C-alpha positions as CSV (number, residue, x, y, z in Angstrom):
1,X,-33.1,20.6,-23.2
2,X,-34.7,20.0,-19.9
3,X,-33.9,22.7,-17.4
4,X,-32.7,25.5,-19.8
5,X,-35.6,28.0,-20.9
6,X,-33.9,30.3,-23.5
7,X,-30.6,32.3,-23.8
8,X,-31.3,33.9,-20.3
9,X,-31.3,30.6,-18.5
10,X,-29.0,29.9,-15.7
11,X,-26.6,27.2,-17.1
12,X,-26.4,25.9,-13.3
13,X,-30.1,24.5,-14.2
14,X,-28.5,21.9,-16.5
15,X,-26.9,18.8,-15.1
16,X,-25.4,15.6,-16.8
17,X,-28.2,13.4,-14.8
18,X,-30.9,15.5,-16.4
19,X,-29.1,15.1,-19.7
20,X,-28.4,11.3,-19.5
21,X,-32.0,10.9,-18.3
22,X,-33.7,12.6,-21.3
23,X,-31.1,10.5,-23.5
24,X,-32.2,7.2,-21.9
25,X,-36.1,8.1,-22.5
26,X,-35.5,9.1,-26.0
27,X,-33.8,6.0,-26.9
28,X,-36.8,4.1,-25.4
29,X,-39.0,5.9,-27.7
30,X,-36.5,5.6,-30.9
31,X,-36.2,1.6,-30.0
32,X,-39.7,1.4,-29.8
33,X,-40.9,3.4,-32.9
34,X,-37.9,3.5,-35.1
35,X,-36.5,-0.3,-34.6
36,X,-39.0,-2.5,-33.3
37,X,-42.3,-1.0,-35.0
38,X,-40.1,-0.1,-38.1
39,X,-39.3,-3.7,-38.7
40,X,-42.7,-5.2,-37.9
41,X,-44.3,-6.4,-41.2
42,X,-48.0,-5.5,-39.7
43,X,-46.9,-1.8,-38.9
44,X,-47.2,0.6,-41.9
45,X,-44.1,1.8,-43.9
46,X,-45.1,5.3,-43.4
47,X,-48.2,6.9,-41.5
48,X,-48.6,9.0,-44.7
49,X,-50.3,12.7,-44.8
50,X,-50.1,15.4,-47.2
51,X,-47.9,18.5,-46.3
52,X,-50.6,20.6,-45.0
53,X,-51.9,17.9,-42.9
54,X,-48.7,16.9,-41.4
55,X,-48.1,20.6,-40.5
56,X,-51.0,20.7,-38.3
57,X,-49.9,17.0,-36.7
58,X,-46.3,18.4,-35.9
59,X,-45.2,21.0,-33.8
60,X,-42.6,22.7,-35.8
61,X,-42.6,26.2,-34.1
62,X,-39.2,27.5,-33.6
63,X,-39.7,29.0,-29.8
64,X,-37.4,31.7,-28.2
65,X,-38.0,29.6,-25.0
66,X,-36.7,26.3,-24.6
67,X,-39.1,22.8,-24.3
68,X,-39.5,20.7,-21.5
69,X,-38.3,17.1,-21.2
70,X,-42.0,15.7,-21.8
71,X,-42.2,18.1,-24.6
72,X,-39.0,17.0,-26.3
73,X,-39.8,13.4,-26.1
74,X,-43.0,14.0,-27.6
75,X,-40.9,15.7,-30.8
76,X,-38.7,12.7,-30.7
77,X,-41.9,10.3,-31.0
78,X,-43.5,12.3,-33.7
79,X,-40.5,12.4,-35.9
80,X,-40.2,8.7,-35.7
81,X,-44.0,8.3,-36.0
82,X,-44.4,10.2,-39.1
83,X,-41.3,9.5,-41.0
84,X,-40.8,6.8,-43.7
85,X,-39.4,3.7,-42.2
86,X,-36.6,2.4,-44.5
87,X,-36.1,-0.7,-42.3
88,X,-39.6,-2.1,-43.0
89,X,-39.8,-5.3,-44.9
90,X,-42.0,-3.6,-47.3
91,X,-40.0,-0.5,-47.9
92,X,-38.8,-0.8,-51.8
93,X,-38.7,3.0,-52.8
94,X,-35.0,3.4,-53.1
95,X,-31.8,1.4,-53.7
96,X,-31.4,1.0,-50.0
97,X,-33.4,-0.7,-47.3
98,X,-33.3,-2.9,-44.0
99,X,-31.7,-2.6,-41.1
100,X,-28.1,-4.3,-39.7
101,X,-28.2,-3.8,-36.1
102,X,-24.3,-4.1,-35.9
103,X,-24.3,-1.2,-38.5
104,X,-26.7,0.8,-36.5
105,X,-24.6,0.2,-33.3
106,X,-21.4,1.3,-35.4
107,X,-23.4,4.5,-36.2
108,X,-24.4,5.3,-32.6
109,X,-20.8,5.1,-31.5
110,X,-19.5,7.2,-34.4
111,X,-22.1,9.9,-33.5
112,X,-21.7,10.0,-29.9
113,X,-18.0,10.3,-30.1
114,X,-18.4,13.0,-32.7
115,X,-15.1,13.3,-34.1
116,X,-13.6,14.6,-37.4
117,X,-11.7,12.3,-39.6
118,X,-9.2,14.9,-40.9
119,X,-6.4,13.9,-38.5
120,X,-4.8,11.1,-36.5
121,X,-4.7,13.4,-33.6
122,X,-8.3,13.7,-33.2
123,X,-9.6,10.1,-34.3
124,X,-7.0,7.7,-34.0
125,X,-9.1,4.5,-34.0
126,X,-11.2,5.8,-36.7
127,X,-8.4,6.9,-39.1
128,X,-6.9,3.5,-38.8
129,X,-10.0,1.9,-39.3
130,X,-10.8,3.9,-42.7
131,X,-7.3,2.7,-43.9
132,X,-8.1,-1.1,-43.5
133,X,-11.5,-0.8,-45.0
134,X,-10.1,1.2,-48.1
135,X,-7.3,-1.2,-48.3
136,X,-9.7,-4.3,-48.1
137,X,-12.1,-2.5,-50.8
138,X,-9.3,-1.8,-53.2
139,X,-8.1,-5.4,-53.1
140,X,-11.7,-6.6,-53.9
141,X,-11.9,-4.3,-57.0
142,X,-8.5,-6.1,-58.1
143,X,-5.9,-3.5,-57.7
144,X,-2.4,-4.3,-56.1
145,X,-2.5,-1.1,-54.7
146,X,-4.4,2.3,-54.5
147,X,-6.2,4.9,-52.6
148,X,-9.5,6.3,-51.7
149,X,-11.9,8.4,-49.6
150,X,-15.5,8.3,-48.1
151,X,-17.7,10.7,-49.9
152,X,-21.0,12.0,-48.9
153,X,-23.0,10.0,-51.4
154,X,-22.3,8.3,-55.0
155,X,-23.1,11.6,-56.8
156,X,-20.0,13.4,-55.1
157,X,-17.8,10.0,-55.8
158,X,-18.7,10.5,-59.4
159,X,-17.9,13.9,-59.4
160,X,-14.5,13.7,-57.8
161,X,-13.8,11.1,-60.3
162,X,-14.2,13.4,-62.9
163,X,-12.0,16.1,-61.7
164,X,-9.2,13.6,-60.7
165,X,-9.5,12.3,-64.2
166,X,-9.3,15.9,-65.8
167,X,-6.3,17.0,-63.3
168,X,-4.5,13.9,-64.5
169,X,-4.8,14.5,-67.8
170,X,-4.1,18.6,-67.5
171,X,-2.1,19.0,-64.4
172,X,-1.3,22.6,-65.6
173,X,-5.0,23.7,-64.8
174,X,-4.1,23.8,-61.1
175,X,-2.0,26.9,-61.4
176,X,-3.7,28.2,-64.8
177,X,-7.3,27.3,-64.2
178,X,-10.1,26.1,-66.7
179,X,-9.2,28.6,-69.2
180,X,-6.0,27.0,-70.1
181,X,-7.9,23.8,-71.2
182,X,-9.7,22.7,-74.8
183,X,-13.1,21.8,-75.1
184,X,-13.4,18.7,-72.9
185,X,-15.9,15.5,-73.7
186,X,-17.3,12.8,-71.5
187,X,-18.9,9.8,-72.3
188,X,-21.5,7.7,-70.5
189,X,-24.6,5.7,-71.3
190,X,-28.2,6.5,-71.7
191,X,-28.9,5.2,-68.6
192,X,-26.3,6.8,-66.6
193,X,-26.9,8.3,-62.9
194,X,-27.9,12.0,-63.4
195,X,-24.8,12.9,-61.2
196,X,-22.6,12.2,-64.6
197,X,-24.4,15.5,-65.9
198,X,-24.5,17.5,-62.6
199,X,-20.8,16.7,-62.3
200,X,-20.1,18.1,-65.9
201,X,-22.2,21.0,-64.8
202,X,-20.4,21.5,-61.6
203,X,-16.8,21.3,-62.7
204,X,-17.3,23.6,-65.5
205,X,-17.2,21.0,-68.6
206,X,-20.7,21.8,-69.6
207,X,-23.6,19.2,-70.1
208,X,-23.7,19.8,-73.9
209,X,-20.3,18.1,-73.7
210,X,-21.6,15.0,-72.2
211,X,-22.0,12.4,-74.9
212,X,-24.8,9.8,-74.3
213,X,-23.9,6.4,-75.6
214,X,-26.8,4.2,-76.9
215,X,-27.8,1.2,-74.9
216,X,-28.9,-2.4,-75.7
217,X,-32.1,-3.9,-75.0
218,X,-31.0,-4.6,-71.4
219,X,-29.6,-1.1,-70.7
220,X,-26.4,-1.8,-70.9
221,X,-23.8,0.5,-73.1
222,X,-23.3,-0.2,-76.6
223,X,-19.4,-0.2,-77.0
224,X,-19.8,0.2,-80.7
225,X,-21.7,3.4,-80.1
226,X,-18.9,4.5,-77.8
227,X,-16.5,4.5,-80.4
228,X,-18.8,6.5,-82.9
229,X,-19.6,9.0,-80.0
230,X,-15.7,9.3,-79.5
231,X,-15.1,10.1,-83.3
232,X,-18.0,12.5,-83.2
233,X,-16.7,14.4,-80.4
234,X,-13.0,15.0,-81.8
235,X,-14.9,16.1,-85.2
236,X,-16.7,18.8,-83.4
237,X,-13.0,19.8,-81.9
238,X,-13.7,18.4,-78.4
239,X,-11.0,16.3,-76.4
240,X,-12.2,13.1,-74.9
241,X,-10.8,12.3,-71.8
242,X,-13.5,10.4,-69.6
243,X,-15.7,7.5,-69.5
244,X,-18.2,6.5,-66.9
245,X,-19.5,2.9,-67.3
246,X,-22.2,2.0,-65.0
247,X,-22.3,-1.6,-62.9
248,X,-26.1,-1.4,-61.8
249,X,-28.1,1.4,-63.3
250,X,-30.5,3.2,-61.2
251,X,-33.6,2.3,-63.3
252,X,-32.8,-1.3,-64.6
253,X,-30.1,-2.4,-63.0
254,X,-28.0,-3.1,-66.0
255,X,-24.4,-3.9,-66.0
256,X,-22.2,-2.3,-68.7
257,X,-19.5,-4.7,-70.5
258,X,-16.4,-3.6,-68.6
259,X,-14.0,-5.5,-70.5
260,X,-14.8,-4.2,-73.9
261,X,-15.3,-0.7,-72.6
262,X,-11.6,-1.2,-71.0
263,X,-10.4,-1.8,-74.4
264,X,-11.5,1.2,-76.0
265,X,-10.6,3.4,-73.3
266,X,-7.1,2.3,-73.4
267,X,-6.9,2.4,-77.2
268,X,-8.0,6.1,-77.0
269,X,-6.1,6.9,-73.9
270,X,-9.3,7.8,-71.9
271,X,-9.7,7.8,-68.3
272,X,-12.3,4.7,-67.3
273,X,-14.5,5.3,-64.3
274,X,-17.1,2.7,-63.1
275,X,-20.0,3.8,-61.4
276,X,-20.7,0.8,-59.3
277,X,-22.7,2.8,-56.5
278,X,-25.4,0.3,-56.9
279,X,-23.9,-2.9,-58.3
280,X,-20.5,-2.9,-57.0
281,X,-21.3,-5.2,-53.6
282,X,-21.8,-8.1,-56.4
283,X,-18.0,-8.3,-55.8
284,X,-18.9,-10.3,-52.5
285,X,-20.8,-12.7,-54.8
286,X,-19.3,-16.1,-56.3
287,X,-22.5,-16.2,-58.4
288,X,-22.9,-12.8,-59.4
289,X,-19.2,-11.5,-59.6
290,X,-19.1,-12.0,-63.3
291,X,-21.2,-9.0,-64.0
292,X,-18.2,-6.6,-62.9
293,X,-15.6,-8.6,-65.1
294,X,-13.2,-6.1,-66.1
295,X,-13.4,-3.9,-62.9
296,X,-9.8,-3.9,-62.3
297,X,-8.9,-2.5,-65.7
298,X,-10.8,0.9,-64.5
299,X,-8.7,3.9,-63.4
300,X,-11.6,4.6,-60.8
301,X,-14.7,3.3,-58.9
302,X,-17.7,4.4,-57.2
303,X,-18.9,1.8,-54.5
304,X,-22.1,2.6,-52.3
305,X,-21.8,0.1,-49.4
306,X,-25.0,1.7,-47.8
307,X,-27.0,0.0,-50.8
308,X,-26.6,-3.6,-51.2
309,X,-24.6,-4.0,-47.8
310,X,-27.1,-2.2,-45.3
311,X,-24.7,0.1,-43.9
312,X,-26.0,3.4,-43.0
313,X,-26.4,6.7,-45.0
314,X,-24.3,7.7,-46.3
315,X,-21.1,5.3,-47.2
316,X,-19.8,5.8,-50.5
317,X,-16.3,5.0,-51.5
318,X,-14.2,6.6,-54.3
319,X,-11.4,4.5,-54.9
320,X,-8.6,5.2,-57.7
321,X,-5.8,2.9,-59.0
322,X,-2.5,3.9,-58.2
323,X,-1.2,2.8,-61.8
324,X,-4.1,4.7,-63.7
325,X,-1.8,6.4,-66.1
326,X,-4.1,7.1,-69.3
327,X,-1.2,8.4,-71.6
328,X,-0.3,11.6,-70.2
329,X,1.6,13.7,-72.5
330,X,0.3,11.5,-75.6
331,X,-1.6,14.1,-77.5
332,X,-1.8,12.4,-80.6
333,X,-4.1,9.7,-78.9
334,X,-6.2,12.0,-76.9
335,X,-7.0,13.9,-80.2
336,X,-5.0,17.1,-79.1
337,X,-3.0,18.7,-82.1
338,X,-1.6,21.9,-80.3
339,X,1.0,21.6,-77.5
340,X,-0.9,21.9,-74.2
């Protein structure tokens, strides 16, 4: 920052006035480059350059001495100039886009206050806000009660779901660890998000124990094949415990038939998780809400508000139903012949 040149600089050179002046100038650059130009259809989505070319255009050197006020402003401008403008009207590369000015204001406020969320003592306002928002999302899913938390992305939300389901089915693993568990089986569609495989690998379940269910022409899970895969897993000595249905697949935006999948999960006493990271926001739509009919029968849900609702990255809610009790202790229905 201006006035501080390296570790040996006199701290008295720094003043809040100088820092506030820099922020004021930096905000002008951000507003011009990352908001005004970034939302102008006549501007480029990105001033694209190959990596070697971009390295020549940017000053990426990490110096032992500090940078001047003007140099730092130049860095701010370069970052904005050469970055992809996801707010641009013609940005269609990812499952998120656009700019909501009110959401941006909230992000600026939360970043400026720089509080952690783990206790009411340090974040009283945000803790109350979080509780209200999660309660509202839970009610929109259709549950009378539940719980939830915000995760750093849909992948982590799906991983938490798989872990919660495993712990619910086998609570003894908290003390005894993975060695006490049987071979577990996970079920998901062929068009599921890659995070299901990643979660199985990360949690020690193993990617070979993820059974991919066939999909129909629209990309939706085939419930009949789900039944076939459950029988197949049991014939191989595995214990089915977790089904991930998808509401809004990454490639085709397909919605799995949740009502039928819920019937199968209840029949076999399996935890039903709905990865609605992409499509969960149809719950706001009277016209499209039918696409997630049956979501209220799920045990847990992933819902990314930063996609259709244009909140800032990342805003991913993991929601769990309080009454999610998939036959704990019912060993016969879960396919366990020995005492756990």
